[in-house]
C-alpha positions as CSV (number, residue, x, y, z in Angstrom):
1,M,187.5,118.7,-201.0
2,I,186.9,115.3,-198.9
3,K,183.8,114.7,-199.2
4,I,182.0,112.6,-197.4
5,R,179.0,110.5,-199.0
6,L,175.8,109.7,-196.8
7,S,176.0,106.0,-197.4
8,N,179.3,105.3,-196.4
9,S,178.8,106.9,-193.2
10,I,175.6,104.6,-192.7
11,P,177.4,101.6,-191.1
12,F,180.0,103.4,-189.1
13,V,176.8,105.8,-187.2
14,G,175.2,102.4,-187.1
15,N,178.3,100.7,-185.6
16,I,179.2,104.0,-182.9
17,F,174.5,103.6,-181.9
18,T,174.9,99.5,-182.0
19,I,178.1,100.4,-179.5
20,Y,176.8,103.0,-177.5
21,C,173.4,100.8,-176.9
22,F,175.9,97.9,-175.9
23,Q,177.2,99.9,-173.2
24,L,174.0,101.9,-172.0
25,N,172.4,98.3,-171.9
26,L,175.3,97.3,-169.2
27,V,174.9,100.0,-167.5
28,L,171.0,100.2,-166.9
29,L,169.6,96.6,-167.1
30,P,172.1,96.4,-163.9
31,L,170.4,99.2,-162.3
32,I,167.1,97.9,-163.2
33,T,167.0,94.3,-162.5
34,R,168.8,95.8,-158.6
35,K,165.2,98.3,-158.5
36,F,162.9,95.1,-160.1
37,N,164.6,93.1,-157.1
38,E,164.5,95.4,-154.7
39,I,160.6,95.5,-155.3
40,L,160.4,92.1,-155.1
41,K,161.7,91.5,-152.0
42,T,159.6,94.3,-150.6
43,R,156.4,93.0,-151.3
44,Y,158.0,89.2,-149.9
45,E,158.4,90.5,-146.8
46,M,155.0,92.1,-146.6
47,M,152.8,88.8,-148.0
48,T,155.1,87.1,-145.0
49,T,155.4,89.1,-142.3
50,Q,152.5,91.8,-142.1
51,P,149.1,91.1,-139.8
52,L,147.0,88.7,-141.4
53,K,143.8,90.3,-141.1
54,G,144.8,93.8,-142.3
55,L,147.0,92.1,-145.2
56,I,144.1,90.2,-146.8
57,L,141.6,93.0,-146.3
58,K,144.1,95.2,-148.2
59,M,144.9,92.5,-150.8
60,A,141.2,92.1,-151.2
61,L,139.9,95.4,-151.4
62,P,140.8,96.6,-155.0
63,S,139.2,92.4,-155.7
64,V,136.2,93.8,-153.7
65,V,135.9,97.0,-156.2
66,I,136.7,94.8,-159.3
67,M,134.1,92.1,-158.8
68,L,131.4,94.6,-157.3
69,V,131.4,97.0,-160.4
70,S,131.7,94.0,-162.4
71,A,128.6,92.7,-160.8
72,I,126.5,96.2,-160.7
73,Y,127.1,96.9,-165.0
74,N,126.0,93.7,-165.1
75,L,122.5,94.4,-163.2
76,T,122.6,97.5,-164.9
77,A,122.3,96.1,-167.9
78,S,119.7,93.9,-167.3
79,Y,118.0,96.8,-165.7
80,F,118.5,99.3,-169.5
81,V,117.6,96.0,-170.9
82,S,114.4,95.1,-169.1
83,H,112.8,98.3,-171.3
84,L,113.0,96.6,-174.2
85,G,110.9,94.1,-172.7
86,T,110.6,90.9,-171.5
87,N,112.0,88.2,-174.6
88,A,115.7,91.5,-174.8
89,V,116.3,90.3,-170.5
90,A,115.7,86.6,-171.1
91,A,118.3,87.4,-174.3
92,I,120.9,88.2,-172.3
93,G,120.3,85.3,-169.5
94,V,120.4,83.2,-172.4
95,S,123.7,85.3,-174.2
96,F,125.3,84.4,-170.4
97,P,126.8,81.1,-170.6
98,M,128.9,82.4,-173.5
99,Q,130.4,85.3,-171.4
100,A,131.0,82.6,-168.9
101,I,132.5,80.5,-171.4
102,I,134.7,83.2,-173.0
103,Q,135.6,84.1,-168.3
104,A,136.1,80.4,-168.2
105,I,139.3,80.5,-171.0
106,G,140.7,83.7,-169.6
107,F,140.4,81.9,-165.6
108,F,142.2,78.9,-167.2
109,F,144.9,81.0,-168.1
110,G,145.0,83.7,-165.5
111,Q,144.6,82.1,-162.2
112,G,146.5,79.0,-163.5
113,A,149.6,81.1,-164.3
114,G,148.7,83.6,-161.8
115,N,148.5,80.5,-159.0
116,Y,152.3,79.0,-160.2
117,I,153.3,83.3,-160.7
118,S,153.0,83.8,-157.0
119,R,154.4,80.5,-155.5
120,A,157.3,81.5,-157.6
121,L,157.9,85.1,-156.2
122,G,157.6,83.5,-152.7
123,A,160.1,81.6,-153.2
124,K,162.3,84.2,-155.7
125,Q,162.0,82.8,-158.9
126,T,161.8,86.2,-160.9
127,Q,162.2,84.8,-164.0
128,K,160.5,81.9,-163.9
129,A,157.5,84.2,-163.2
130,E,158.0,86.1,-166.5
131,K,157.6,83.1,-168.7
132,M,154.7,81.9,-167.0
133,A,152.7,85.5,-167.6
134,A,154.1,85.8,-171.6
135,T,152.9,81.9,-172.3
136,A,150.1,82.7,-170.6
137,F,148.8,86.0,-171.9
138,F,149.4,85.2,-175.6
139,S,148.0,81.6,-175.5
140,A,144.7,83.1,-173.7
141,F,144.3,85.8,-176.8
142,F,144.7,83.0,-179.6
143,F,142.0,80.7,-177.9
144,G,139.9,83.8,-177.5
145,T,140.6,84.9,-181.6
146,L,139.9,81.1,-182.3
147,I,136.8,81.3,-180.3
148,S,135.2,84.3,-181.7
149,L,136.0,83.3,-185.9
150,V,134.2,79.8,-184.7
151,C,130.7,81.6,-182.7
152,L,130.3,84.0,-185.2
153,M,130.3,81.5,-188.0
154,F,127.3,79.8,-186.6
155,L,126.1,82.4,-184.9
156,T,122.2,81.2,-184.8
157,P,122.2,77.8,-184.6
158,F,124.9,79.1,-181.7
159,A,122.4,80.7,-179.7
160,K,119.8,78.0,-180.2
161,M,122.2,76.2,-178.7
162,L,122.4,78.3,-175.6
163,G,117.9,78.1,-175.0
164,A,117.0,81.0,-177.4
165,T,113.5,80.5,-178.2
166,S,111.8,81.6,-181.3
167,N,111.1,84.6,-179.8
168,I,114.0,85.7,-178.3
169,L,116.4,84.3,-181.0
170,P,116.1,87.8,-182.9
171,Y,117.2,90.1,-179.7
172,A,120.2,87.0,-178.8
173,V,121.4,86.9,-181.8
174,D,122.3,90.9,-182.1
175,Y,123.6,90.7,-178.9
176,L,125.7,87.4,-178.9
177,R,127.2,89.0,-183.0
178,L,129.2,92.0,-181.4
179,I,130.3,89.9,-177.5
180,M,132.0,87.1,-179.7
181,I,133.8,90.3,-181.5
182,A,135.3,91.4,-178.4
183,A,136.3,87.8,-177.4
184,P,140.1,88.1,-177.8
185,F,139.7,91.3,-175.5
186,M,137.8,89.8,-173.3
187,V,139.6,86.4,-172.5
188,S,142.6,88.2,-172.0
189,S,140.9,91.1,-169.5
190,F,139.8,88.5,-167.6
191,M,143.4,86.7,-168.3
192,L,145.7,90.2,-167.4
193,N,143.2,90.9,-163.8
194,N,144.0,87.5,-162.4
195,L,147.5,88.2,-163.4
196,L,147.8,91.2,-161.7
197,R,146.1,90.2,-158.7
198,F,148.3,86.8,-158.1
199,Q,151.4,89.0,-157.9
200,G,149.4,91.1,-155.0
201,S,149.1,93.9,-157.7
202,A,144.7,93.9,-157.6
203,S,144.7,97.5,-157.5
204,L,146.1,97.5,-160.7
205,A,143.2,95.4,-161.5
206,M,141.3,97.3,-160.1
207,I,142.0,100.7,-162.4
208,G,141.5,98.6,-166.2
209,I,138.5,96.4,-165.0
210,V,136.4,99.6,-163.1
211,A,137.7,102.0,-166.7
212,G,135.7,99.1,-168.5
213,A,132.8,98.7,-166.4
214,V,131.9,101.9,-165.6
215,L,132.4,102.8,-169.6
216,N,130.2,100.0,-169.6
217,I,127.7,101.5,-167.5
218,G,127.6,105.4,-169.0
219,L,127.7,103.9,-173.2
220,T,124.7,101.4,-172.6
221,P,121.7,103.4,-171.9
222,L,123.5,106.3,-174.2
223,F,123.7,103.5,-177.1
224,I,120.2,101.9,-176.7
225,F,118.0,104.7,-175.6
226,T,119.9,108.2,-177.4
227,F,121.0,106.1,-180.5
228,D,118.1,103.9,-180.5
229,M,120.3,100.7,-181.0
230,G,118.0,98.1,-179.5
231,M,120.6,95.1,-178.2
232,T,123.1,96.2,-180.5
233,G,123.6,99.3,-178.5
234,A,123.8,97.3,-175.3
235,A,126.4,94.8,-177.0
236,L,128.4,97.7,-178.7
237,A,128.6,99.3,-175.2
238,T,129.9,95.8,-174.0
239,M,131.8,95.4,-176.7
240,I,134.0,99.0,-176.3
241,S,134.2,98.4,-172.5
242,Q,136.4,95.3,-172.5
243,I,138.7,96.3,-175.3
244,V,139.3,99.6,-173.5
245,S,139.2,97.6,-170.2
246,S,141.8,95.3,-171.9
247,V,144.4,97.6,-173.4
248,L,144.8,99.2,-170.2
249,L,145.8,96.5,-168.1
250,F,148.4,95.0,-170.5
251,V,149.3,98.8,-170.6
252,I,149.3,99.4,-167.0
253,G,150.9,96.0,-166.3
254,Y,153.7,96.6,-168.3
255,V,154.8,99.9,-167.8
256,N,155.1,99.2,-163.4
257,K,157.7,97.9,-162.0
258,S,156.6,96.3,-159.7
259,T,155.1,93.4,-161.7
260,V,156.2,90.8,-163.5
261,K,156.7,92.2,-167.2
262,I,154.9,90.2,-170.2
263,R,157.5,90.1,-173.8
264,F,156.8,88.0,-176.2
265,Q,160.3,87.0,-176.1
266,N,159.4,85.4,-172.9
267,F,157.0,83.0,-174.6
268,I,158.0,79.6,-174.9
269,F,156.1,76.7,-176.5
270,K,157.0,73.8,-173.8
271,S,154.8,71.3,-172.0
272,A,156.3,72.0,-169.2
273,V,154.9,75.6,-168.6
274,Y,151.3,74.7,-170.1
275,K,151.3,71.6,-167.3
276,Q,151.7,74.3,-164.6
277,I,149.0,76.2,-166.1
278,V,146.5,73.3,-166.5
279,Q,147.2,72.2,-163.1
280,G,146.9,75.8,-161.1
281,G,144.0,76.5,-163.9
282,T,141.3,73.2,-164.6
283,P,139.7,74.3,-161.5
284,S,138.6,77.5,-162.8
285,L,137.7,76.1,-166.4
286,L,135.5,73.0,-165.1
287,R,133.8,75.7,-162.2
288,Q,133.1,78.4,-165.8
289,A,132.9,75.7,-168.6
290,L,129.8,73.3,-165.9
291,L,128.3,76.7,-165.3
292,S,127.9,77.3,-168.6
293,I,126.4,73.7,-169.2
294,S,124.3,73.3,-166.4
295,T,123.2,77.3,-167.2
296,I,122.3,76.7,-170.8
297,L,120.2,73.3,-169.9
298,L,118.4,75.6,-166.9
299,N,117.4,78.1,-170.3
300,H,116.1,75.2,-171.7
301,A,114.6,73.8,-169.0
302,A,112.7,77.0,-168.1
303,G,111.9,77.7,-171.6
304,N,109.3,74.8,-171.4
305,F,107.4,77.2,-169.0
306,G,108.2,80.2,-171.3
307,E,110.4,83.5,-171.6
308,P,109.1,84.7,-168.0
309,V,110.3,82.1,-166.3
310,I,113.8,82.3,-168.3
311,A,113.6,86.0,-168.0
312,A,112.9,85.7,-164.0
313,I,115.9,82.9,-162.9
314,S,118.6,85.7,-165.4
315,I,117.5,88.7,-163.0
316,V,118.1,86.7,-159.7
317,G,121.5,85.2,-161.1
318,R,122.6,88.8,-161.2
319,I,121.1,89.4,-158.0
320,I,123.1,86.8,-156.1
321,M,126.1,88.1,-157.9
322,I,126.3,91.2,-156.4
323,A,126.4,88.2,-152.7
324,A,129.1,86.3,-154.7
325,A,131.5,89.6,-156.2
326,I,132.0,90.4,-152.4
327,V,132.3,87.1,-151.6
328,L,134.7,86.2,-154.0
329,G,136.6,89.3,-154.3
330,I,137.8,88.8,-150.1
331,G,139.1,84.9,-151.4
332,Q,140.9,86.7,-154.1
333,G,142.8,88.7,-151.5
334,Y,143.5,85.9,-149.5
335,Q,145.0,83.7,-152.4
336,P,147.9,86.1,-153.5
337,V,148.6,85.5,-149.8
338,C,148.2,82.0,-149.7
339,G,150.5,81.5,-152.9
340,F,153.0,83.7,-151.7
341,N,153.0,81.7,-147.9
342,Y,152.7,78.7,-149.3
343,G,155.7,79.3,-151.4
344,A,157.3,80.6,-148.4
345,K,156.8,77.2,-146.8
346,L,154.7,79.8,-143.8
347,Y,151.9,76.7,-143.3
348,G,150.0,78.7,-140.1
349,R,150.0,82.0,-141.9
350,V,148.2,80.5,-144.7
351,W,145.6,78.4,-141.8
352,S,144.7,81.6,-140.1
353,G,144.1,84.2,-143.1
354,F,142.3,80.8,-144.4
355,W,139.8,81.3,-141.0
356,F,139.9,85.0,-141.2
357,T,138.4,84.8,-144.7
358,V,135.6,82.1,-144.5
359,R,134.2,83.6,-140.9
360,S,134.2,87.6,-142.4
361,T,132.7,86.1,-145.7
362,T,129.6,84.5,-144.1
363,I,129.0,87.4,-141.8
364,F,128.1,89.8,-144.5
365,L,125.9,86.6,-146.6
366,I,124.0,86.1,-143.3
367,I,122.9,90.3,-142.9
368,V,123.3,90.5,-147.2
369,A,120.6,86.7,-147.4
370,A,118.4,88.3,-144.7
371,A,118.1,91.1,-146.5
372,G,117.6,89.5,-149.9
373,F,114.9,87.4,-148.3
374,I,112.9,90.5,-147.6
375,F,112.6,92.1,-150.1
376,A,113.1,90.2,-153.4
377,P,109.3,91.3,-155.1
378,D,111.0,94.6,-155.1
379,L,114.4,93.0,-156.1
380,I,112.9,91.6,-158.9
381,G,110.1,94.3,-159.5
382,L,113.2,97.0,-160.6
383,F,113.9,94.2,-163.9
384,G,110.4,92.5,-164.2
385,H,108.5,95.5,-164.4
386,D,104.4,94.7,-165.0
387,N,105.2,91.0,-165.7
388,Q,103.7,89.6,-162.6
389,M,104.6,85.6,-163.6
390,V,108.6,87.2,-163.9
391,I,107.8,88.1,-160.2
392,E,106.4,86.0,-159.0
393,V,109.0,83.5,-160.4
394,G,111.2,85.8,-159.3
395,S,110.5,86.5,-156.2
396,H,110.5,82.5,-154.7
397,A,113.8,82.0,-156.3
398,L,115.4,84.4,-154.9
399,R,114.6,84.0,-151.9
400,F,114.9,80.5,-151.8
401,Q,118.8,81.4,-152.9
402,C,119.0,83.7,-150.3
403,M,118.2,80.5,-147.2
404,I,121.5,78.7,-149.0
405,L,123.5,81.7,-149.7
406,P,125.7,82.1,-146.3
407,F,127.2,78.5,-146.9
408,S,128.7,79.9,-150.0
409,A,131.4,81.3,-148.1
410,W,133.1,78.1,-147.0
411,I,132.6,77.0,-150.8
412,I,134.3,79.6,-152.5
413,V,137.4,80.3,-150.4
414,T,137.7,76.3,-149.6
415,N,138.3,76.2,-153.0
416,M,140.9,78.8,-153.8
417,M,143.0,77.6,-151.3
418,L,142.9,73.5,-152.8
419,Q,143.5,76.1,-156.0
420,T,146.6,78.0,-154.9
421,T,148.1,75.6,-152.4
422,G,148.2,73.6,-155.8
423,K,146.0,70.6,-155.1
424,A,144.6,70.7,-158.3
425,I,142.9,67.3,-158.0
426,P,140.7,68.1,-154.5
427,A,140.1,71.7,-156.3
428,S,138.9,70.3,-159.4
429,I,136.4,67.7,-158.2
430,L,135.5,70.6,-156.3
431,A,135.1,72.5,-159.2
432,L,132.9,70.4,-160.9
433,S,130.7,69.1,-158.4
434,R,128.0,72.1,-157.9
435,Q,127.1,72.0,-161.2
436,G,128.4,68.4,-162.8
437,L,127.6,66.1,-159.1
438,F,124.5,67.7,-158.6
439,L,122.8,70.3,-160.3
440,I,122.2,69.1,-163.7
441,P,121.0,65.8,-162.3
442,L,118.7,67.9,-160.7
443,L,117.3,69.7,-163.6
444,Y,117.0,66.0,-164.8
445,T,114.8,65.3,-161.7
446,I,113.2,67.6,-159.5
447,V,112.0,69.8,-162.8
448,P,109.7,67.0,-164.8
449,L,107.9,65.9,-161.0
450,W,107.8,70.4,-159.8
451,G,108.1,71.7,-163.0
452,V,108.5,76.0,-161.8
453,L,109.0,75.0,-158.2
454,G,111.8,72.5,-159.7
455,I,113.2,75.8,-161.5
456,E,113.2,77.3,-158.4
457,L,114.6,74.8,-156.1
458,C,117.3,73.4,-158.8
459,V,119.7,75.9,-157.7
460,P,119.5,76.2,-153.9
461,I,119.2,72.5,-153.6
462,A,122.5,72.1,-154.9
463,D,124.4,74.7,-153.4
464,G,123.7,72.4,-149.8
465,L,124.7,69.3,-151.6
466,T,127.8,70.8,-152.5
467,F,128.0,72.7,-149.1
468,L,128.4,69.6,-147.6
469,F,130.6,68.0,-150.5
470,T,133.2,70.3,-149.6
471,I,133.6,70.2,-145.5
472,I,134.5,66.5,-146.5
473,L,137.5,67.3,-149.3
474,G,138.3,70.6,-147.5
475,R,138.6,68.6,-143.9
476,K,141.9,66.9,-145.2
477,A,144.0,70.2,-146.9
478,L,143.1,72.3,-143.4
479,L,144.4,69.4,-141.1
480,E,147.5,68.9,-143.9
481,L,148.4,72.2,-143.0
482,R,147.9,72.3,-139.3
483,Q,150.0,69.4,-139.3
484,K,153.5,71.2,-140.9
């Protein structure tokens, strides 16, 4: 009888399995590659040949839903937290700069990589797009983890630096602690959202972001009121929803056949790759970073007049965010169209798409601004409850911002066009202008002179000056597109 030992058979079985897998790869890999190239070819044709108005609106719809649901979540969270008192609402406002920094990092890697990927796909360079996607994703998660660790080590002094007064501090610390634990996932979520959107797959990004936001809206009142967890409950709801959203976005992007896959073997630590990320993502990073700095300074300035003023400014910011979300969503629908057609040298479509986006968003903002101006006291009253100072200051600030709101369409869309077409320097200058050139100096000039009125006016004045500045920067780029 012949005895077969298992130990002797393992190498044989392993060799047979290796040969089988190799042969299977020879058959499947060309099929998978061919199918992926067919999908990319179809998307390329769609981006470069379909009528612009319908294409931009189709691309914009998922982004609008994403931005709108996220803005509604922020507003809803403020509403639930407002039942904990004015100091709790003010703590949300104080915490906003930190969330803006987290978003800035996600947008830096997402838009930096996404701008490059959309141009690479437009030029049919799939392998370069895959390497960029992997490098950006793993870099973003690393930076998110680094920020989380640093901030958790110095949480209380960090909350004070953000503008928390002694009355606000306990609420701010409770909220920020869990937010910072979720920071790596929040960065990844923002990054993946942009990565999918720039590939023309905004509908896939919508699933992950909306699922997280809806979960957050459901968990926030449950944790705050049912489980009586206060500010910790609000932060826990955000932490859980952001982790879920990040995981969903990664899985959705990985299993879908039409998207560039993120694989660790495609990660490359090369200066040329990071140079592209820096060029494409710096405008977003600067814009969000300066937004954080200016908000911190605004919180400190408002804190000199009491916690109700901080709460009022925070409420106004979240209401305006609803209108801005729609404009950003439509603008984000234009970005992949802009990137694909710019990469394909179809400059006339880039030009025409730009003007359609500006016109449609301006009309929308005129309607929203009129409604906000008329119903300002009622809107602020939803969050300020019986605090008359919150309602008075908030109503004035909201009406001032509504007067200048329609001009924001030109600012936002022009910045997106400059960024997507690779014009890093003018896009970065424009990103710096609102907070760096105008808002921060105004905080040190009109606020000491006019007091609370200065707090109410500094943001709309900065927006008006930014609009004039954007005309100067955008004109040259648009003339270049027209002449090509």
